[in-house]
N, C-alpha and C positions, 0 to 999 in steps of 0.2 A: 563512419564505421565505429561500432562500439568497441570500447576497451574491455576485453573479456576478463581482465584481472582487476578491473576497477571495483572497489567496494563502495556502494551507494548507501546513503542513510535516509531514513524517513522518520519524521517526528510526528507521533499521533497523540491525540487526547485519549483519555480513558474510554469515553464512549465509542470513539473510532476503533480503537483496538478491540473492544468488546464485540463490536459489530463484525469485524473481520473474523474473529474467533468463532462467532455464532454461525456465520455463513460457511465457513470451512471449505473454501475453494480448494480444488485439487492441488494447486501450485502454492498455496499459502503457508503450508506447514514449515518449510525451511526458513522463511522470512519471519514468521510469527515466533519461532523458537529463539530468535535473537533478541526479543524484546527486553530492554533494560530501562528501568525507571530512572529518569533524570529530573532535574529541577524544572525543565521545560515540558516534560511529558514522557511518553514512551518512545525510545529510540529503537528503530529496527534497522538492520543492515542486510544487504544482499547484493548479489551480482546484478549486472545490467540485465541479463537474461531472466533472473528471478523477478525483477521489478517489471520487465516487459510483459511477462506472462501474467503477473498479478494485475496489472493495469487493465488488461483486456477483460478479465473476469469482473473487476470492480465496475468498470464503465458499463459493461453489459447489464449487470445487476441494477445499476443506477437507472438505466433506461427502461427497465421492466418493473420496477417497484411502484406500488400505488401509494406508499407512505411518503409524504413530503419530507418528513424529518429524516427518514432513512435515505432518501434520494440526496438530500443536502449533505449528509455525512459521507455518502459514497462519492459524490461529486468532489467534495473537498479532498478526499483520499486520492481520487484519480488525478486531480490537478497537481497534488504534491508529487505523486509518482511520475507524472509527465515532466514536471520540472526537474526532478532528479535524473530522469532518463536523458533529458536534453543536455544536462551538465556532464553526464557520463560519456558523451560522444566525443 
């Protein structure tokens, strides 16, 4: 069972963040609005539900893109989201 009050974090590179902004998924705005630059990259935060919604869009786009570079970035993002979701349970 998900912890509804848990705050999850995601660390993205500049290209990963730029791609998510460009794709503008319907559920991405609240998460993207939290982006803070750190020494390790861009840290995004959100609830379990925010991340769960986002991972579906990211994985779907990764499966349908023809660009290998874009697919690699999206798969990396999806993997990170899935990891955070599993920790938030």
